[in-house]
Backbone bond lengths (Angstrom), bond angles and torsions (degrees), N, CA, C in turn:
res aa  C-N    CA-C-N  psi(-1)  N-CA   C-N-CA  omega(-1)  CA-C   N-CA-C  phi
1 M - - - 1.441 - - 1.521 108.23 -
2 G 1.317 117.25 125.90 1.463 122.33 -177.70 1.509 111.74 -97.26
3 G 1.300 114.36 175.83 1.449 120.90 178.79 1.515 109.12 -151.89
4 Q 1.324 115.69 -158.57 1.456 120.07 -177.38 1.529 113.04 -56.99
5 P 1.338 120.17 -44.90 1.467 118.18 -179.99 1.532 112.66 -59.10
6 D 1.332 117.16 -40.11 1.464 120.26 178.43 1.526 110.60 -63.39
7 F 1.320 116.51 -44.45 1.460 122.60 179.30 1.525 110.60 -60.79
8 V 1.329 116.67 -50.52 1.466 122.01 -176.97 1.523 110.86 -62.93
9 R 1.292 117.14 -47.16 1.470 119.84 -175.20 1.524 112.26 -73.74
10 A 1.320 117.72 -33.93 1.466 119.95 177.61 1.523 110.58 -66.01
11 L 1.320 116.71 -39.30 1.460 120.32 -178.44 1.521 113.15 -83.63
12 S 1.316 118.19 -2.63 1.463 119.28 -179.73 1.524 111.36 -71.89
13 H 1.314 117.45 -16.60 1.466 121.31 175.29 1.528 107.59 -84.29
14 K 1.332 117.05 123.06 1.469 121.55 -174.31 1.530 113.15 -55.33
15 K 1.302 116.39 -25.07 1.463 120.76 -179.93 1.533 111.05 -62.75
16 Y 1.330 117.34 -29.06 1.458 121.32 -173.18 1.522 114.72 -102.43
17 G 1.320 118.64 -13.82 1.455 119.77 179.12 1.509 113.11 132.43
18 T 1.306 115.90 -159.05 1.460 122.92 -177.88 1.520 109.30 -131.15
19 P 1.341 117.99 127.55 1.466 119.11 176.02 1.532 110.14 -75.12
20 I 1.316 116.35 123.97 1.466 121.96 -179.83 1.521 108.44 -120.73
21 I 1.328 115.24 129.72 1.464 121.32 175.00 1.523 106.68 -114.83
22 A 1.329 117.32 116.81 1.462 122.47 178.80 1.521 108.47 -107.51
23 M 1.326 115.71 132.47 1.468 119.73 -177.81 1.520 110.12 -154.83
24 K 1.320 115.70 158.50 1.461 120.53 171.03 1.519 107.72 -76.64
25 S 1.325 116.42 149.13 1.465 120.03 -177.43 1.525 112.71 -74.03
26 L 1.326 117.20 -23.51 1.467 121.03 -178.15 1.521 111.47 -116.52
27 A 1.320 115.34 146.34 1.464 121.61 171.70 1.531 108.18 -78.14
28 G 1.305 117.36 171.47 1.460 122.09 -179.91 1.518 114.03 -58.71
29 N 1.341 116.74 -25.79 1.465 120.64 -179.68 1.529 112.48 -87.88
30 G 1.337 117.48 4.84 1.461 121.13 178.06 1.519 114.85 87.63
31 K 1.325 117.32 -0.05 1.467 120.36 178.62 1.524 109.83 -86.74
32 S 1.322 115.20 153.20 1.459 120.99 -179.20 1.524 111.24 -68.54
33 K 1.331 115.87 136.86 1.464 120.20 173.04 1.528 110.27 -80.70
34 I 1.325 116.69 -18.60 1.461 121.88 176.83 1.519 106.60 -96.77
35 V 1.316 116.40 115.46 1.467 122.14 -173.62 1.528 110.09 -126.37
36 P 1.352 117.25 157.08 1.467 119.52 -179.02 1.526 113.57 -66.33
37 A 1.315 117.56 -31.27 1.470 121.44 -179.21 1.523 108.54 -156.60
38 H 1.311 115.47 151.65 1.460 120.20 176.76 1.519 109.37 -89.51
39 P 1.326 117.32 147.00 1.466 119.85 177.16 1.528 110.59 -60.68
40 S 1.307 116.27 148.38 1.467 119.06 178.39 1.525 109.32 -62.62
41 G 1.313 114.96 146.52 1.455 120.45 178.74 1.513 114.83 88.37
42 I 1.322 117.69 -7.21 1.462 119.97 -179.40 1.530 109.29 -78.57
43 T 1.314 117.19 145.72 1.456 121.94 178.18 1.522 108.86 -93.84
44 L 1.334 116.01 125.09 1.462 121.19 177.77 1.519 109.10 -107.21
45 T 1.329 116.19 140.96 1.461 119.14 179.95 1.519 112.38 -101.60
46 A 1.317 117.96 -14.33 1.466 121.99 175.14 1.519 106.61 -129.17
47 S 1.318 116.71 145.16 1.464 119.46 -177.58 1.521 111.16 -109.50
48 A 1.320 115.83 171.26 1.460 121.62 177.89 1.521 111.16 -63.43
49 Y 1.314 116.99 -17.99 1.464 120.84 -178.80 1.522 112.88 -87.28
50 D 1.322 117.13 -10.21 1.460 120.41 178.16 1.525 109.05 -79.44
51 G 1.314 116.71 131.40 1.461 120.90 178.58 1.510 110.51 -91.16
52 V 1.318 116.95 106.87 1.459 121.67 -179.02 1.523 109.53 -129.24
53 V 1.315 115.26 167.49 1.454 122.21 171.22 1.523 105.57 -110.66
54 V 1.336 116.66 123.56 1.464 121.58 -179.16 1.525 108.25 -108.86
55 V 1.332 115.97 133.05 1.457 121.70 -177.93 1.522 109.00 -122.36
56 T 1.337 116.62 130.21 1.467 122.20 169.53 1.525 106.95 -124.32
57 E 1.305 116.42 179.59 1.460 120.09 177.61 1.530 112.07 -67.75
58 Y 1.348 117.31 -7.36 1.467 121.15 -178.88 1.512 113.82 -105.75
59 G 1.323 117.75 -3.22 1.449 118.64 176.94 1.511 113.95 153.11
60 I 1.326 113.30 -169.75 1.459 122.75 -177.28 1.521 108.62 -122.55
61 A 1.325 117.06 131.88 1.467 122.31 174.66 1.524 107.50 -116.55
62 D 1.320 115.88 108.88 1.463 121.23 177.66 1.523 107.14 -89.10
63 L 1.324 117.19 101.84 1.462 122.73 -173.43 1.526 113.09 -89.11
64 R 1.322 116.71 -2.42 1.468 120.04 -178.73 1.525 109.93 -64.33
65 D 1.306 115.50 131.49 1.469 123.60 175.54 1.530 114.56 65.48
66 L 1.325 118.64 16.03 1.465 120.63 175.67 1.527 109.67 -95.98
67 P 1.351 118.15 143.43 1.469 120.24 172.04 1.535 109.70 -62.59
68 T 1.311 117.28 159.90 1.469 122.06 -175.10 1.524 113.19 -53.42
69 G 1.324 118.27 -48.40 1.466 120.62 -179.77 1.515 112.53 -61.32
70 F 1.329 116.56 -38.19 1.457 120.88 177.78 1.528 110.05 -65.30
71 K 1.342 116.54 -37.02 1.464 120.36 178.07 1.522 110.22 -62.15
72 G 1.327 116.24 -42.67 1.460 120.35 177.93 1.516 111.77 -60.63
73 L 1.325 116.53 -43.65 1.466 120.74 178.84 1.523 111.11 -65.07
74 A 1.331 116.36 -40.74 1.463 119.86 179.44 1.529 110.68 -63.04
75 L 1.327 117.23 -43.21 1.470 120.23 177.82 1.527 111.00 -64.80
76 A 1.325 116.77 -42.11 1.469 119.93 177.20 1.525 110.03 -60.65
77 G 1.335 116.50 -35.31 1.460 121.27 -178.92 1.514 114.19 -64.79
78 I 1.328 118.14 -23.33 1.472 120.78 179.25 1.528 111.80 -108.39
79 S 1.322 115.95 11.52 1.470 119.74 177.82 1.529 109.72 -77.19
80 H 1.320 116.00 170.22 1.465 120.90 177.33 1.527 108.52 -59.75
81 P 1.341 118.49 136.75 1.471 121.20 -177.92 1.532 114.00 -53.85
82 R 1.320 117.88 -28.84 1.463 121.42 179.60 1.535 111.51 -63.29
83 Y 1.327 117.44 -28.50 1.465 122.16 -176.05 1.528 113.49 -109.05
84 R 1.320 117.27 -11.83 1.467 121.99 -170.20 1.525 113.53 -58.54
85 E 1.313 117.74 -51.06 1.469 120.32 -176.25 1.527 111.58 -61.83
86 A 1.319 117.41 -43.11 1.472 120.52 -179.97 1.531 110.70 -63.90
87 L 1.334 117.43 -40.63 1.465 120.44 177.94 1.525 110.72 -64.03
88 M 1.327 116.68 -44.53 1.473 120.76 179.19 1.527 110.80 -61.29
89 K 1.324 116.61 -43.46 1.472 120.22 -179.49 1.524 111.29 -65.02
90 T 1.325 117.00 -38.39 1.467 120.51 178.06 1.527 110.29 -59.21
91 I 1.316 116.22 -45.87 1.465 120.52 179.71 1.528 110.24 -68.80
92 Y 1.316 116.47 -44.15 1.467 121.74 -178.61 1.528 111.24 -58.54
93 N 1.333 116.66 -39.07 1.466 121.48 -176.84 1.527 113.97 -85.85
94 D 1.321 117.94 -5.84 1.464 121.29 -179.10 1.529 109.80 -87.43
95 P 1.341 117.97 112.02 1.469 119.94 -177.79 1.530 113.41 -66.45
96 M 1.323 117.96 -15.84 1.466 121.17 -179.85 1.532 112.47 -81.64
97 M 1.328 116.94 -13.73 1.462 120.65 -177.25 1.521 110.93 -93.34
98 T 1.318 116.29 130.65 1.457 122.03 175.53 1.520 108.22 -74.69
99 K 1.329 116.20 130.83 1.456 120.25 179.83 1.526 109.99 -122.77
100 P 1.343 117.25 152.62 1.461 119.46 178.18 1.524 110.63 -61.07
101 K 1.333 116.46 144.44 1.458 120.53 176.63 1.527 108.24 -60.99
102 G 1.318 116.22 132.66 1.456 120.85 -178.77 1.515 113.65 74.64
103 F 1.331 117.06 17.93 1.468 120.56 -178.11 1.516 110.69 -60.30
104 S 1.301 115.14 139.60 1.457 122.47 176.98 1.519 107.69 -136.27
105 L 1.316 116.20 147.30 1.463 119.97 177.91 1.526 111.21 -66.90
106 D 1.333 117.58 -13.71 1.463 121.68 -179.33 1.528 113.05 -88.28
107 K 1.340 117.67 -8.97 1.465 121.22 -177.09 1.524 111.00 -98.32
108 I 1.317 115.17 151.13 1.465 120.23 173.86 1.524 107.23 -74.56
109 P 1.326 118.40 127.55 1.472 121.00 -178.30 1.527 112.46 -63.40
110 P 1.340 117.33 154.12 1.463 120.53 175.30 1.528 110.61 -57.58
111 G 1.329 116.29 143.00 1.459 121.32 177.31 1.517 114.48 85.66
112 V 1.358 117.95 3.12 1.467 120.79 -175.04 1.526 111.48 -109.87
113 I 1.326 115.68 134.61 1.457 122.36 168.76 1.519 105.17 -120.52
114 L 1.328 117.01 112.68 1.462 120.91 -178.88 1.523 110.49 -80.69
115 Y 1.316 115.40 154.46 1.456 122.94 -179.48 1.516 107.71 -129.48
116 D 1.336 117.22 129.70 1.463 120.30 -176.99 1.524 113.50 -101.54
117 G 1.315 117.53 13.27 1.460 120.95 -179.85 1.515 112.55 101.70
118 K 1.335 116.99 -15.38 1.460 121.14 179.07 1.523 111.72 -127.49
119 T 1.328 115.10 -46.95 1.465 120.01 -176.32 1.517 109.93 -143.53
120 A 1.324 115.12 165.12 1.466 119.62 173.60 1.520 108.06 -68.72
121 V 1.324 116.42 139.86 1.468 121.48 -178.31 1.509 108.75 -90.63
């Protein structure tokens, strides 16, 4: 019996398709589903090394072939606007995260297509 890891890794080969994860940016309690770090002890079914495309109501983050820090920025870029700036700043200020050369909090991160509710921005 397979699960998300099987799905993600099987589709990571271009011959078979693209793994897409679609989700709302907020949980039912209004908190962001995109967070800077997971609490210790939590079980994750997909890792930072899995190349997936994540879709929220705010855009698309194509995480395939991006370095880890870029993936974090791309996910922050499609988070709910209420949390986006804080997530970007957390990544920007973390010396362990690889960031694009010339990165600015005012730029759309690599791998991101924003959505304004009608069309791609």
